[in-house]
N, C-alpha and C positions, 0 to 999 in steps of 0.2 A: 505430816501429810494426812489430810482427811480422806477417809475411804468409805465407799458405800458398795461393798462387794455384793454380787448376786447371792441370794440365799443358798442356791444349789452349790455355789463355789465356797462360800464362807464356812459351811458346815463340813468341809472335808479337811483332812490333815494338811494338804497342800495349800488350801485356801487360808486356813488359820495361820500357817507359817508366812504366806505371802502378805497377809494383812499386817502381821507384826513387823515384817521387814519394811513395808511401805510406810508405816506410821513413823519409822525412824528417820525417813528422808526429810531434810529441811530445805530442799530446793537450792542449796548454796551454789552448786555448779563447780565446786572444786574438782569434782571427778572429771569434768571435761578437759581440765588443764593437763591431765596426764593420760588421757584416752588416745591411743594411737589412731583409731579410725576418725575420731573427731578432728585430730590435728591435720589429717590428710584431706578429709572431705568437707570439713567446716559446716556440717549439717547438724543441727540440734538433735535430730532423730537418729543420728549415727554417733551419739555420745551417750554415756550412761544415764544422764538425767532425762534425756528425751526417750530413751528406751524404757525407763521406769514409768514414764507417763503413758507410753503405749501399752505396757503390761497392765497398769492400773485401769486404763479405760477398758481394756479387754475383760479384766476380771469384774468390772462393773456392768458388763453387758453391752458395751458399745460395739458397733460393727467393726470388723477387721477386713483386711484384704491381703493380696499377695505382697503388696508394698510393706505391710506390717511385718510379714515374715522376712522380707528382704532386709529390713533394718535390724532385726534380731539376728539374722544369719551373719550379718557383717561384723558382729561382735566377736572378738578374738577370745573371749573369756580369759583374758590375761590377769584379771583381778587387780590391775594397777589402781583402779578406782577404789577398791576396798582399802588398799594401803593409804590412799589419800583421804578418804572420807572421814571427817571429824565426828560423824554420828554413828559410825560402825555399821553402816548398811551392808547386809550380806547380799550384795548384788548378784553374785554367781548363782546362788540358790534361787533367787527370784527369776533370773533369766531362764533357768532350766524349766521352771513352771510355766513361764510365758511361752517358751518354744514349744513345749508339748501341747499347750492349749491352742496356739495359733495353727499348728499342724492339723488339729482336729477340725478347725473351722475352715482353713484354707490349705487343703492338702497339696503336696507337690504334684507335678505332672507325672504321668505314668513312666515317662522316660527317665525323669529325675529319680523317682523311687527305685526303678530297676537298676540304675547306675549305682545308687547308694547301697542297695542290697548286694549287688555283685562285689563292690569294693569291700563291704563289711565282711563278706565271706572270704574274699581273697586275702586281704591283709591279716585276717585272723588265722589263716591256715598255713602254717609253716611249710607243710609238705608241698603245697601248691605255690606258695609265695617264693620260696628259695629258687627253684629252677626258672621261674618266669623272670625273677630279678636278675639272675645270671645271664639269661638270654638278652634281656634289655641292656645290660652292661656291655655285652659284646656288640650289639647293634646300635648302641647309643649314638655314634658319630653319624649314622645314616638316618636317624629318626628326626621327625619334625621338632623344631626348637621347643615348642610348647610341651611336648611329651618328654623330650630328653632332659628338660630342666628339672624334672621330678625324679630322675634316676641317679642315685648316688654312685660314686666310684667304688669299685670293689676294694674291700679291706681284708687283709689276711688275719687269721686267728692269732698267731704269735704265741709261743710258749705253751705250757701244758697246765692242766688243772692240778692243783696241789693235792697231795694225798695225806697230809698231816692230820692227826687226830688230836683234838683239844677239848678240854672240859667246857669251854665257852663255845656255844653253837648259835648260829643265826640261820634263818631261812632266806634264800635269795630269790626274789621275783625275777625270773629269767626273761620275761617279756615275750612279745609275739614277733615283732619285726626286727628287734635289735640283734638276736643271735644270727640272723642272716645278713643284716646290713653292716654290723660292726661286731663280729664275734669276739674280738679281743677284749671288749669292755668287761664282760662277765668273768673271763679268765683272769684279767688283771685285778679285778675286784677280789676274787678268791685268793689270788697270790698275796696281795697286800694284807688281807685279813689273816692269812696263814702266818705271815711274818709278825702279826700282832698277837698271835696266839688264839685266833678265833677260827673255828671250823665252819665252812660254808656248806649248808645242806641244800639239796635241790629236790623238789617234789615233782615227779613226772606228770602228775595229773593237773598241775597248775599251769595256766597259760596266760592269755591276755588279761590285764587288770579290769577290762570292761570299758575303758575310756574310748577306744576306737568306735565301738558300737554305739555308745552314748552320743558321741559327736555326730553320728550319722542317723540320729532319730530313733534308733532301736533300743529304747530304754529298757524294755523287758528282757531283751537278750543280754544287755549289759548287766542286769541284775543276775541273770543266769550265770554269766561269767564269774561274778562275785561269789555266788553260792558254790560253784565248782571249785574255786580256789580255796575257799574256807574249808571245804570237805578235804581237799588235798593236804592242806597245812595242819589240820587239827590234830592228827596223831603226833606230829612233831612238836606242836605247841604243848600238848599234854605231856610229852617226854622231856620238856624243859627248855626248848629253844627260847632264847631271850629276846629275840626280835625278828620281825619280818622286814627285810631290807630291800630297798629299791635303789638302783643306780641310775634311774631315769626319773627325774623330779616330776614329770607329768604323771607317771604311774604312781609315784608317791602320794600325790594329791588324791588320786582316785582311791587308793587304799585308805587314806584318812577319812574318806567319805563313806566307806562301807557301813559304819555304824549308823550314820544318818539315813542313808538310802534304804537300809533294810530294817529300819526302826519299827515298822509296822508288820514285819514278818515274824509271826509267833515262833516259828521253828529256828530262824537264824538271827534274830535280833541280838541276843546276848553274845553269841559267837562273833557276830559282825562287830559289835562294840569292842570285844576283846582283840580282834584282829586290828582294828583301827588304833587301839591303844598301844599295840606292840609295833606298829609300823614306824619305820625310821628311814630317813634318807641315809645313804652311805656316808655322807659328811658327818652326820651325828655320831656314827660309830667310830670314824677315824679321828675326829677332832680331839677326843680325850687322850689318844695314844700317838698323836702326830709327832711330838718331840722324841718319843721313844723310837718310833719308826725312822725318823730322820737320822738317828745315830747309826742306822743300818745302811744308809745310802752309800753306794760305792761308785756310782756314775754321776757325772755332772748333769745339771738341769739344762733345759733348752736356753739359748742365748737370751730370749725375752718371751714373755707369755702375756697375751691379752686375754682377759677373762670376760666371757659373756654370761652373766647370771640369768638363767631362764626365768621367765615370769612365774612358772610354777614353783621355782625354788624361792624367789624373793617375795612374791605376793601370795602364792598359794600356801606354801609351807612356812613362810615367814622366817627363812633361814639366811637373811642377808648378812654377808660378811664372813660366814663360817668357812667357805671354801678358800677364800683369800687368806684366812688365818692359817689354814692347813698348809697351803702353798708357802706362806711366809716361814713356817717352821722348817721347811726344806730349803730355805734360802732363796725362794722365788718371789720376786716383787711383781705380783700380777697387776697389770695395768687395766683399769676399767675404761671403757670408751665413753665419749660424751653421750649423755642421755642413756646411761646404762639401765635406767628403770623401764625403758620402752621395749616393747615386744619386737622380736626379729621377724615375725610374720609366719612362723611355722605353725604354732598353735594346733597341734594334733593333725587333723585332716583339713584344716582351714586352707592351706596352700593349694589343695586339690580343687576346692570349690570357690575360692576367692583369689585366683592366681594374680590378678593385677595388684590388688592391695598387698598381698603377701610378698610379691616381688619388689614393690616400692619399699616396704619396710625392711626387707632383706638387704637391698642395695644400700639403703641409708645406714643400716647397722654395719655392713661390711666396710663401707667407707670410713666409718668412725673407728672400727677395730684396726684397720690398716694405718690410720693416722697415729695410733699409739706407738708405732715403730717396732712392734714386737715381731718375733720370728714365727710364732705360731699362735693359734687361738685355742683356748680351752673353754669347755662348757660342761653342763651337767645333765643334759637331756638328749636322747638320741634324735628326736625330731629337730631340735635346734641345730644339732651337729650336722645332720644331712642337709638341712635347708641352707645353712650358712656355707657349707662346703661347695655347693653348687653356685655360689655367688662370689667366690674368691679363690685365688691361687694359693693363698696361705694354707698350711695344714690346719685342720680343725680336729681336735682331739677331746676325748673325755679327760677331765683332770686326773681321774684315778689311773689312767694310762701313763701319765707323766710320772706319778709317784711310783708306779710299778717299774717303769724303765730305770728310775734312779736306784731303786732297791734291788731289783732282780736282774737288771741289765737287758731286759727284753726290748726288742726293736719296736719303734712307734712310727 
């Protein structure tokens, strides 16, 4: 793709990266074939190729409008197009540059800005989020459907945090909303790792990975989150922790991006690169010891499991098939739904701002999962878990909870 970027843009780090990405695109349109929003809306500007053209025109100095922002907002950032693209276009990074630029030219309304700022502060603050979530769960039957649809059912913690000491140690990213929404996931993770001879460390100063604030336009605050986490983890890294582990694949993608996002920060660039290099999804830690762990299983597996691989797991982290292999080691034949490569519509905070598209994708995904005939649904990301659970009566679990229940006998 030929480009003529504005001089003021081309001479910036973001402009240089954007130009390199744009020049890889060959206009083939393969990306549209696997783009969820293009499949629903059928509009070229709501597919990756069309959005790339919009961003290119913007970088070249063409006029933009609120419609430009809308088309970029509708993208789920599922990165399915990156998996499909034969030219290796890093669409996700280009989109972030485009979104930041269009916001400067065409700001959101004051009402929209206030709502996003409030949500960014609320979701990020566990002290505030937890009691409000509990109140919403109590009042859910009486709430308007549009609001009730975003409130997940309450889940119990289940079991205790293990106290075993082991030479192998990892740092667990605890997350911001997950401890309140599904507290058993982190405990189940720690228990399974304990059975594998791995100690789970927690840093009290580490909180949100930064993805939530980034999703809602607050790029600088997202970088602040990243720096805070790096500072909290660094003593443990220096003491020999072998990995920083996430059991939410969306957070895992964010951690992998720390090195790139802080590459121009003289103080944090090297540390951020180190954190990204140490970042692992929980599946990467469990997969090498899955057969060893399976020998410790004392309780049977669920009657049937359908697995929804989150976009962040299969397209962001490129870990397709790894969870299915782990479950197979435990004798679980995880069924994949039709069009397993497509997004469920959760996409971080996407379902809050694009509820109609998110609901359509969720309902399609739930129907496909039910058709597998499984007794429960397993996934690997808290956002997908909560979003899917609001669309089906089938239990939706994190796959590590299933492994934990088989080894430790904890209820799920």
